[in-house]
KETOR-972360 format. One record per residue (C-alpha): y, x, z; residue in one letter. Coordinates in steps of 0.5 Angstrom, whole numbers, plus 500, padded with zeros to 3 digits. Layout:
> y x z residuo
> Y X Z A
...
This chain:
> y x z residuo
> 075 412 749 X
> 082 410 746 X
> 084 403 743 X
> 082 406 736 X
> 075 408 738 X
> 074 401 741 X
> 076 398 734 X
> 072 403 730 X
> 066 401 735 X
> 067 394 733 X
> 067 396 726 X
> 061 400 727 X
> 057 394 730 X
> 059 390 724 X
> 056 395 720 X
> 050 396 724 X
> 048 389 725 X
> 045 387 718 X
> 041 394 718 X
> 038 392 725 X
> 037 385 723 X
> 033 386 717 X
> 027 389 721 X
> 028 385 727 X
> 030 378 724 X
> 034 373 729 X
> 032 378 735 X
> 038 382 733 X
> 042 378 737 X
> 040 382 743 X
> 043 388 740 X
> 049 385 737 X
> 050 382 744 X
> 049 388 748 X
> 054 391 743 X
> 059 386 745 X
> 058 386 752 X
> 059 394 752 X
> 066 393 748 X
> 068 388 754 X
> 066 393 759 X
> 070 399 755 X
> 076 394 754 X
> 076 392 762 X
> 076 400 763 X
> 082 401 758 X
> 087 396 761 X
> 092 399 764 X
> 094 398 771 X
> 101 397 769 X
> 105 396 763 X
> 101 396 756 X
> 097 402 752 X
> 100 403 745 X
> 097 408 740 X
> 099 409 733 X
> 096 412 726 X
> 100 412 720 X
> 097 408 714 X
> 102 407 709 X
> 108 411 711 X
> 113 410 705 X
> 113 402 708 X
> 113 404 715 X
> 106 401 716 X
> 102 404 721 X
> 095 402 725 X
> 099 400 731 X
> 095 398 737 X
> 097 395 743 X
> 094 393 749 X
> 098 388 754 X
> 097 382 758 X
> 097 377 753 X
> 092 381 748 X
> 087 383 753 X
> 086 376 755 X
> 085 374 748 X
> 080 380 747 X
> 077 379 753 X
> 075 372 750 X
> 073 374 743 X
> 068 380 746 X
> 066 376 752 X
> 064 369 749 X
> 062 373 743 X
> 057 377 747 X
> 054 370 750 X
> 054 367 743 X
> 050 373 740 X
> 045 372 746 X
> 044 365 744 X
> 044 366 737 X
> 038 371 738 X
> 033 365 739 X
> 037 360 734 X
> 037 364 728 X
> 031 364 724 X
> 033 366 717 X
> 038 370 713 X
> 039 374 719 X
> 042 380 716 X
> 048 376 713 X
> 049 372 719 X
> 050 378 724 X
> 054 382 719 X
> 059 376 719 X
> 059 374 726 X
> 060 382 728 X
> 065 383 723 X
> 069 377 725 X
> 069 380 732 X
> 072 386 729 X
> 077 382 725 X
> 079 378 731 X
> 080 384 736 X
> 084 387 731 X
> 089 381 730 X
> 090 381 738 X
> 091 388 739 X
> 095 389 732 X
> 102 391 734 X
> 104 392 727 X
> 106 385 723 X
> 102 387 717 X
> 096 389 720 X
> 096 383 724 X
> 097 379 718 X
> 091 383 714 X
> 086 381 720 X
> 089 374 720 X
> 086 373 713 X
> 080 377 715 X
> 078 371 720 X
> 079 366 715 X
> 075 370 710 X
> 069 370 715 X
> 070 363 717 X
> 069 361 710 X
> 063 365 708 X
> 059 363 715 X
> 060 356 713 X
> 058 357 705 X
> 052 360 707 X
> 050 355 712 X
> 047 350 707 X
> 047 348 700 X
> 051 342 701 X
> 056 347 705 X
> 060 349 698 X
> 065 343 699 X
> 067 343 706 X
> 067 351 706 X
> 072 350 700 X
> 076 345 704 X
> 077 349 710 X
> 079 355 706 X
> 084 351 702 X
> 087 349 709 X
> 087 356 713 X
> 089 360 707 X
> 095 356 706 X
> 097 357 713 X
> 096 364 711 X
> 101 364 705 X
> 106 361 710 X
> 105 367 715 X
> 106 372 709 X
> 112 368 708 X
> 114 369 715 X
> 112 377 715 X
> 115 378 709 X
> 122 375 711 X
> 122 379 718 X
> 120 386 715 X
> 126 385 710 X
> 131 382 715 X
> 129 387 721 X
> 127 393 717 X
> 121 395 721 X
> 113 392 721 X
> 113 394 728 X
> 111 387 732 X
> 114 389 738 X
> 121 391 735 X
> 121 385 730 X
> 120 380 736 X
> 125 384 740 X
> 130 384 734 X
> 137 380 736 X
> 136 376 729 X
> 132 371 733 X
> 139 369 737 X
> 144 371 732 X
> 142 368 726 X
> 139 361 728 X
> 138 358 720 X
> 133 364 719 X
> 130 364 726 X
> 129 357 725 X
> 125 358 718 X
> 121 363 720 X
> 119 359 726 X
> 117 354 722 X
> 113 358 718 X
> 109 361 724 X
> 108 354 727 X
> 105 352 720 X
> 101 358 720 X
> 098 357 727 X
> 097 349 726 X
> 093 350 720 X
> 088 355 724 X
> 088 351 730 X
> 087 345 727 X
> 093 341 728 X
> 095 334 725 X
> 096 334 719 X
> 091 340 718 X
> 086 338 723 X
> 081 335 718 X
> 078 342 716 X
> 075 343 723 X
> 070 337 723 X
> 069 338 716 X
> 066 345 718 X
> 061 343 723 X
> 056 344 717 X
> 056 351 720 X
> 050 352 725 X
> 052 351 732 X
> 053 359 734 X
> 059 359 728 X
> 061 353 731 X
> 061 355 738 X
> 064 362 737 X
> 069 361 731 X
> 071 354 731 X
> 071 353 739 X
> 072 359 742 X
> 075 364 738 X
> 078 363 731 X
> 082 357 733 X
> 085 361 738 X
> 088 365 733 X
> 093 360 732 X
> 094 359 739 X
> 095 367 740 X
> 100 367 735 X
> 104 362 738 X
> 104 365 745 X
> 106 372 742 X
> 112 369 738 X
> 114 364 744 X
> 119 368 747 X
> 123 370 740 X
> 122 363 737 X
> 124 359 743 X
> 131 361 741 X
> 131 356 736 X
> 130 348 737 X
> 125 348 731 X
> 120 351 735 X
> 119 346 741 X
> 121 340 737 X
> 115 342 732 X
> 110 344 737 X
> 111 339 742 X
> 111 333 737 X
> 105 335 733 X
> 101 338 739 X
> 102 331 743 X
> 100 327 737 X
> 094 331 735 X
> 092 331 742 X
> 092 323 742 X
> 089 323 735 X
> 083 327 737 X
> 081 324 743 X
> 081 317 739 X
> 077 320 734 X
> 072 323 738 X
> 071 316 741 X
> 069 314 735 X
> 064 319 733 X
> 056 318 735 X
> 054 325 732 X
> 055 330 738 X
> 057 335 734 X
> 063 331 731 X
> 065 329 738 X
> 066 336 740 X
> 069 338 734 X
> 075 332 735 X
> 075 334 742 X
> 077 341 740 X
> 082 338 736 X
> 085 334 742 X
> 085 340 747 X
> 088 345 742 X
> 093 340 741 X
> 095 340 749 X
> 095 348 748 X
> 100 347 742 X
> 104 342 746 X
> 105 346 753 X
> 107 352 749 X
> 112 349 746 X
> 115 347 753 X
> 116 355 753 X
> 117 356 760 X
> 114 361 764 X
> 110 356 768 X
> 108 352 761 X
> 105 359 758 X
> 101 360 765 X
> 098 354 764 X
> 097 355 757 X
> 093 362 758 X
> 089 359 764 X
> 087 353 759 X
> 085 358 754 X
> 080 361 759 X
> 077 354 761 X
> 077 352 754 X
> 073 358 751 X
> 068 357 757 X
> 067 349 756 X
> 067 348 749 X
> 063 354 747 X
> 058 351 752 X
> 058 344 749 X
> 057 347 742 X
> 051 351 744 X
> 048 345 748 X
> 049 341 742 X
> 045 346 738 X
> 040 347 743 X
> 039 339 743 X
> 038 339 736 X
> 033 344 736 X
> 029 341 741 X
> 030 333 739 X
> 031 334 732 X
> 038 329 732 X
> 045 330 734 X
> 046 322 734 X
> 047 319 741 X
> 044 313 739 X
> 038 316 738 X
> 038 321 744 X
> 036 318 751 X
> 033 321 758 X
> 035 328 757 X
> 036 329 764 X
> 029 329 766 X
> 026 332 759 X
> 031 338 760 X
> 033 338 767 X
> 036 345 767 X
> 040 344 761 X
> 042 337 762 X
> 045 340 769 X
> 049 345 765 X
> 052 340 760 X
> 054 336 766 X
> 058 342 768 X
> 061 343 761 X
> 063 336 760 X
> 066 335 767 X
> 070 342 766 X
> 073 339 759 X
> 074 332 763 X
> 078 336 768 X
> 075 334 774 X
> 076 338 780 X
> 074 343 783 X
> 072 346 776 X
> 077 351 772 X
> 079 345 767 X
> 082 341 773 X
> 086 347 775 X
> 089 348 768 X
> 090 341 766 X
> 094 340 772 X
> 098 346 771 X
> 099 343 764 X
> 101 337 766 X
> 106 340 772 X
> 109 344 767 X
> 110 339 762 X
> 113 334 767 X
> 118 340 769 X
> 120 341 762 X
> 127 344 761 X
> 129 339 756 X
> 130 334 762 X
> 127 330 767 X
> 126 324 762 X
> 124 328 756 X
> 119 332 761 X
> 116 325 764 X
> 115 322 757 X
> 111 329 755 X
> 107 329 761 X
> 105 321 760 X
> 103 323 753 X
> 099 328 755 X
> 096 324 760 X
> 094 319 755 X
> 091 324 751 X
> 087 326 758 X
> 085 319 759 X
> 081 320 752 X
> 078 326 754 X
> 075 323 760 X
> 072 318 756 X
> 069 322 751 X
> 067 327 756 X
> 063 321 760 X
> 060 319 753 X
> 056 325 752 X
> 053 324 759 X
> 052 316 760 X
> 049 316 753 X
> 044 321 753 X
> 042 323 760 X
> 039 317 763 X
> 033 313 761 X
> 026 314 759 X
> 025 321 757 X
> 024 322 750 X
> 019 327 746 X
> 022 334 745 X
> 019 340 741 X
> 017 345 746 X
> 022 350 749 X
> 018 356 747 X
> 023 361 745 X
> 030 358 747 X
> 030 361 754 X
> 036 365 751 X
> 040 359 749 X
> 039 356 755 X
> 042 362 759 X
> 048 362 754 X
> 049 355 756 X
> 048 356 763 X
> 053 362 764 X
> 059 359 760 X
> 058 352 764 X
> 057 356 771 X
> 063 360 769 X
> 067 354 768 X
> 065 351 775 X
> 066 357 779 X
> 072 359 776 X
> 076 353 779 X
> 073 355 786 X
> 075 362 785 X
> 081 361 780 X
> 085 366 784 X
> 081 371 782 X
> 084 370 775 X
> 091 372 777 X
> 090 379 774 X
> 088 376 767 X
> 092 370 766 X
> 099 372 770 X
> 100 378 765 X
> 099 374 759 X
> 104 369 761 X
> 109 374 763 X
> 108 378 756 X
> 109 371 752 X
> 115 369 756 X
> 118 376 757 X
> 118 375 765 X
> 115 380 770 X
> 109 378 773 X
> 112 378 780 X
> 116 372 778 X
> 110 367 777 X
> 106 363 782 X
> 099 365 783 X
> 094 361 781 X
> 091 356 786 X
> 086 350 785 X
> 090 346 790 X
> 098 345 790 X
> 098 339 794 X
> 100 332 793 X
> 105 332 787 X
> 106 329 780 X
> 101 333 776 X
> 096 331 781 X
> 098 323 781 X
> 098 324 773 X
> 091 327 773 X
> 088 322 778 X
> 091 317 773 X
> 087 320 767 X
> 081 320 771 X
> 081 313 773 X
> 083 311 766 X
> 078 315 763 X
> 073 312 768 X
> 075 305 766 X
> 074 306 759 X
> 067 308 760 X
> 066 302 764 X
> 068 298 759 X
> 065 302 753 X
> 062 296 749 X
> 069 293 748 X
> 072 300 747 X
> 067 301 742 X
> 068 295 739 X
> 075 296 738 X
> 074 303 735 X
> 069 301 730 X
> 074 300 724 X
> 078 305 720 X
> 084 307 723 X
> 087 309 717 X
> 087 308 710 X
> 084 315 708 X
> 080 320 712 X
> 083 327 713 X
> 077 330 709 X
> 079 325 703 X
> 086 328 703 X
> 084 335 703 X
> 079 334 697 X
> 085 330 694 X
> 090 335 695 X
> 085 340 692 X
> 083 336 686 X
> 091 335 685 X
> 092 343 685 X
> 086 344 680 X
> 089 338 675 X
> 096 341 676 X
> 093 348 674 X
> 089 345 668 X
> 096 342 666 X
> 100 348 667 X
> 094 352 663 X
> 094 347 657 X
> 101 349 656 X
> 098 356 653 X
> 091 354 651 X
> 092 355 644 X
> 091 360 639 X
> 098 359 635 X
> 102 365 636 X
> 108 361 636 X
> 106 358 643 X
> 105 364 646 X
> 111 367 643 X
> 116 361 646 X
> 115 363 653 X
> 118 371 652 X
> 123 368 647 X
> 126 363 652 X
> 126 368 657 X
> 129 374 653 X
> 134 369 650 X
> 136 366 657 X
> 137 373 660 X
> 141 375 655 X
> 146 369 655 X
> 146 370 663 X
> 147 377 662 X
> 153 376 657 X
> 156 371 662 X
> 156 375 668 X
> 158 382 665 X
> 165 383 666 X
> 168 389 662 X
> 168 393 656 X
> 161 393 652 X
> 160 399 648 X
> 155 405 647 X
> 159 410 651 X
> 161 415 647 X
> 161 412 640 X
> 156 411 634 X
> 153 417 631 X
> 151 418 624 X
> 144 418 625 X
> 144 412 629 X
> 147 408 623 X
> 142 411 619 X
> 136 409 624 X
> 139 402 624 X
> 139 402 617 X
> 131 404 617 X
> 130 399 622 X
> 133 393 618 X
> 129 395 612 X
> 123 395 616 X
> 124 388 619 X
> 126 385 612 X
> 120 388 609 X
> 115 385 614 X
> 118 378 614 X
> 119 378 606 X
> 112 381 605 X
> 106 376 603 X
> 100 380 605 X
> 098 382 612 X
> 097 389 610 X
> 104 390 607 X
> 107 387 614 X
> 103 392 618 X
> 106 397 614 X
> 113 395 614 X
> 112 394 622 X
> 110 401 622 X
> 116 403 619 X
> 120 400 624 X
> 116 403 630 X
> 116 410 627 X
> 124 409 626 X
> 124 407 633 X
> 120 413 635 X
> 125 418 632 X
> 131 414 635 X
> 128 416 642 X
> 127 423 640 X
> 134 423 638 X
> 136 421 644 X
> 132 426 648 X
> 127 422 650 X
> 121 426 648 X
> 116 423 652 X
> 117 416 650 X
> 118 418 643 X
> 111 422 643 X
> 108 416 646 X
> 111 411 641 X
> 109 415 635 X
> 102 415 637 X
> 102 408 639 X
> 104 406 632 X
> 099 411 629 X
> 093 407 633 X
> 096 400 632 X
> 096 401 625 X
> 088 403 625 X
> 087 397 630 X
> 091 392 626 X
> 087 395 619 X
> 080 393 623 X
> 083 387 625 X
> 085 385 618 X
> 078 386 615 X
> 077 379 619 X
> 083 375 616 X
> 085 373 609 X
> 089 378 605 X
> 095 373 605 X
> 099 369 610 X
> 098 362 610 X
> 104 358 606 X
> 109 355 610 X
> 114 349 608 X
> 121 350 607 X
> 123 347 614 X
> 118 351 618 X
> 121 357 615 X
> 128 355 617 X
> 126 353 624 X
> 122 360 625 X
> 128 364 622 X
> 133 360 626 X
> 129 362 632 X
> 128 369 630 X
> 135 370 629 X
> 138 367 635 X
> 133 371 640 X
> 135 377 636 X
> 142 376 637 X
> 141 374 644 X
> 137 380 646 X
> 142 385 642 X
> 148 382 646 X
> 144 382 653 X
> 142 389 652 X
> 149 391 650 X
> 151 387 656 X
> 146 391 661 X
> 147 398 658 X
> 153 399 655 X
> 158 404 659 X
> 153 403 665 X
> 153 409 670 X
> 146 412 672 X
> 143 408 677 X
> 141 411 684 X
> 134 411 683 X
> 135 415 677 X
> 139 420 680 X
> 134 421 686 X
> 129 422 681 X
> 133 427 677 X
> 135 431 683 X
> 129 431 687 X
> 123 431 682 X
> 122 438 682 X
> 123 439 689 X
> 118 434 691 X
> 113 434 686 X
> 113 441 683 X
> 114 438 676 X
> 120 438 672 X
> 118 433 667 X
> 121 427 670 X
> 118 422 666 X
> 111 424 668 X
> 113 425 676 X
> 115 418 676 X
> 108 416 673 X
> 103 420 677 X
> 107 422 683 X
> 113 417 685 X
> 110 411 682 X
> 103 412 682 X
> 101 406 685 X
> 104 402 679 X
> 100 407 674 X
> 094 405 678 X
> 095 398 677 X
> 096 399 669 X
> 089 403 669 X
> 086 397 672 X
> 089 392 667 X
> 086 397 661 X
> 079 397 664 X
> 080 389 664 X
> 082 389 657 X
> 076 394 655 X
> 071 389 659 X
> 075 383 655 X
> 074 386 649 X
> 067 387 650 X
> 065 380 652 X
> 069 377 646 X
> 067 381 641 X
> 059 382 643 X
> 059 375 645 X
> 058 372 638 X
> 057 375 631 X
> 063 377 628 X
> 065 373 622 X
> 067 377 615 X
> 073 377 611 X
> 074 376 604 X
> 068 378 600 X
> 068 384 595 X
> 068 382 588 X
> 071 388 585 X
> 067 392 580 X
> 064 399 582 X
> 069 404 582 X
> 072 410 586 X
> 076 405 591 X
> 069 401 592 X
> 065 407 594 X
> 065 409 601 X
> 063 417 599 X
> 068 418 594 X
> 074 414 598 X
> 073 418 604 X
> 073 425 601 X
> 081 426 603 X
> 080 424 610 X
> 073 428 611 X
> 076 434 608 X
> 083 433 613 X
> 079 431 619 X
> 075 438 619 X
> 081 442 621 X
> 085 437 624 X
> 080 433 629 X
> 079 440 633 X
> 086 442 633 X
> 088 435 636 X
> 083 435 641 X
> 085 442 643 X
> 092 439 643 X
> 090 433 647 X
> 088 437 653 X
> 094 442 652 X
> 098 436 653 X
> 094 433 659 X
> 095 440 662 X
> 103 441 661 X
> 105 434 662 X
> 107 435 669 X
> 113 440 667 X
> 114 439 659 X
> 113 433 655 X
> 106 430 655 X
> 101 427 661 X
> 095 423 661 X
> 097 417 657 X
> 100 421 651 X
> 094 426 651 X
> 089 420 651 X
> 093 417 645 X
> 093 424 642 X
> 085 425 643 X
> 084 418 641 X
> 088 419 635 X
> 083 425 633 X
> 077 420 634 X
> 080 415 630 X
> 081 420 624 X
> 073 421 625 X
> 072 414 624 X
> 076 413 618 X
> 073 419 615 X
> 066 416 616 X
> 062 413 610 X
> 060 407 614 X
> 060 405 621 X
> 053 407 622 X
> 055 414 621 X
> 061 414 625 X
> 061 419 630 X
> 064 415 636 X
> 058 413 639 X
> 061 414 646 X
> 060 410 652 X
> 067 407 652 X
> 066 402 658 X
> 063 408 663 X
> 069 413 661 X
> 074 407 662 X
> 071 406 669 X
> 070 413 671 X
> 078 414 669 X
> 079 409 674 X
> 075 412 679 X
> 078 419 678 X
> 085 416 679 X
> 082 412 686 X
> 079 418 688 X
> 085 423 687 X
> 089 417 691 X
> 084 418 697 X
> 085 425 697 X
> 092 423 699 X
> 090 420 706 X
> 089 427 708 X
> 097 428 708 X
> 097 421 711 X
> 098 416 705 X
> 094 413 699 X
> 096 416 693 X
> 100 422 696 X
> 100 428 691 X
> 097 434 695 X
> 100 441 693 X
> 097 448 693 X
> 099 455 690 X
> 093 459 687 X
> 094 466 684 X
> 102 464 683 X
> 100 457 679 X
> 102 451 682 X
> 096 446 683 X
> 097 438 685 X
> 092 433 685 X
> 097 429 681 X
> 093 433 675 X
> 087 429 677 X
> 090 423 677 X
> 093 424 670 X
> 086 426 668 X
> 084 419 671 X
> 090 416 666 X
> 087 420 660 X
> 080 417 661 X
> 082 410 662 X
> 087 410 656 X
> 082 414 652 X
> 076 409 654 X
> 080 403 652 X
> 082 405 645 X
> 075 408 644 X
> 073 401 645 X
> 078 397 641 X
> 076 402 635 X
> 068 401 636 X
> 068 394 637 X
> 073 392 632 X
> 070 396 627 X
> 063 393 628 X
> 060 391 621 X
> 060 384 620 X
> 053 381 619 X
> 056 375 616 X
> 059 379 610 X
> 055 378 603 X
> 052 384 600 X
> 058 389 597 X
> 056 393 590 X
> 051 398 591 X
> 050 404 596 X
> 050 411 594 X
> 044 411 590 X
> 046 405 586 X
> 041 400 589 X
> 044 393 587 X
> 041 390 593 X
> 043 394 599 X
> 049 392 603 X
> 055 397 602 X
> 057 401 608 X
> 064 399 610 X
> 070 403 613 X
> 077 401 615 X
> 079 405 609 X
> 075 402 604 X
> 075 395 607 X
> 082 394 606 X
> 083 396 599 X
> 079 390 596 X
> 082 385 600 X
> 089 387 597 X
> 086 386 590 X
> 082 380 591 X
> 087 374 590 X
> 082 369 588 X
> 078 369 594 X
> 084 369 599 X
> 087 363 596 X
> 080 359 598 X
> 080 362 605 X
> 081 357 610 X
> 088 355 612 X
């Protein structure tokens, strides 16, 4: 089996988990546990005896992004923790989970897949994607735990996703600066040593991301807040695995980021502060789960601090403590879950006599908390002693090293104290009544396995050399042979003395626990971490609301202000920065003068018109003139697009005008003056900016590339179309999605309430008010034109790759044919446009995505595939263009259908064709606009 197969097997296990859980319920935990155990065995078998194992599969070749996987010492250590502890937690879950098992096992197994992908990834983009997947799994597992979990889940997501944004910033900066996404190459790039400012910024971003995931101050509050999740989630995600994602990131970046002083300063300072703070907060808690949560925060602080020291000995200590912490913390959380199941409470003030009520489980709990306290000869003792020794020998100097070690010792005093608190407050005394132990055997086995492993691991710590030492070597860039072998006994040294001080100080705190409880029975800070996160969340929402208030209006002027300011600012900036001659590069042609005059005439007419329909017609003049201008400049595709858009815009605008008063609202002289000044100023600046940016400008390198290689690369000679469907198809796909959203938005808006009619028709009956007579010309014209336009639409679609045309133009042409049919109909009910516009739009998007999936056969999404059949060149870009055609066609159809709906609020108008005076008059776009122009008296009473 390969690394790719290992990762694929993990994903398959996640996909199968809910299917198994549906008939089996919670017992599906046995299946998932067996799957993770098998993957653990495969992982061990795959591990190379020397060096690392690497594999790569292309994902997005254009961006140099590949599914690169690497199994080295560091990734092996964390993958072993993820899969091994995951198997035990799933075994525990088989008895713990009773309800909604499919979703639970799906998310837990998928989390294992995401963590495995994270630690194996040798591509920095793939690593980031896996990082975010772990965040999402954590959020969903907390959210589904109870009806009251929405707020804690949201706060957890806010903090950890914020760290994800910091990591995204670091990833982006590194990819741009180093020119590669390969993680190994990024970490070995000389930029870390040669550019201290850049290295310091990136190191700070990576540290920030890791600290949010590993619950370091001031981001620690999410971890205790997440304790609403069930015990298996807390044991796996929030103790053994997800919080280790931050530790893994710090260890992976340790060698490179240590080149800047920012890295050790942040990690050591924040880590030690968090370790002491977490220990104090743990001593304040009476809820066992909260106590273990804050103890996790404290232990992670020690890990962060020792990674900040950065020496090979420090990273060896960190690697060993990763194993010890995963064992005693998962054991502790699973023990709490078992106690809660049988005792019905987690409050240490209500628990007593568990030593006699649950003798086996209590003995395992003692082993677990003893390892957490760092008592010899357990694994926790060995790792803690290594941590203290590495800190004391910090490269920052003897005095600094001693200060760091003493701070860690102070945190360890609290560790001993809160670990003993679990034992002395719950185990002695009269045995309490518990629920029967039936069905909890697998839970006890999981607790016992992790606890015993932590105990035996201390005595046999030398057996962990093949796991721990390669991880430390990879994290520091040293050879395994240069590291000291692991040992439980190192003689009498400073680390042993400090460890003895920690145990003695903790014992004193236990002896004087009444005084300690009294001293800590108060608020140490004016606010809690959870309250701070909630306040930040509320402030973010309030800030977003204030930003939204800036545009939360129906006034067009408010919405136009932003683009006007941007255009004006851009134009002024371009004018200020541009040097050289402004010009049109070859003189002004006579045709340009004539077209300019037409544009000016259209603009003046649109501004001077007092009626809405007149302004639409005048604006149409401008649009058609611009289309002619494009054509005269040789841009046939753009000209044809502009022409068709103008035709359909006029149709849509006429339909909209049916709902509006015929004339504009009268404005004061001052309002007209202000509007005129803004319009003239924006136009002048836009003109200057256009001339500055385009005058005498040579063809860009991108333009030269497209002109030179379009036919060679795509087989098409229409450069505009090849850009849309070959080179930048992803942009076009995004635009199709926007069109689909627009169709949905129109449907929601225009079907949510009955449309309100415009001006009532009081004109006397006549040819213009009779829809049958009014549409004779259009109906006669539509018979020959509509089939020809539809055929032309298909022809434009097929020829677009080599000549003016393409999916967008073809869709506009086809939609124009149907719009002609609509206008020619005698009524809305007779209009032959009853086509499913939303499905058509959706199918268009799916067709475009499907053609992109075909490109994966050639190594990249949306890469066109080419073939020659009977001398005809075929390409999947045509399939993509078909998707463009359907999506554009659907959204225009939606606009015509929805805006042309008959208004139920309109009063009856005249008689129908049979002369019935009471029947409501069928409306068409052509007939509805004419009365609105004639009826001035009604519009004067329209609401302003």
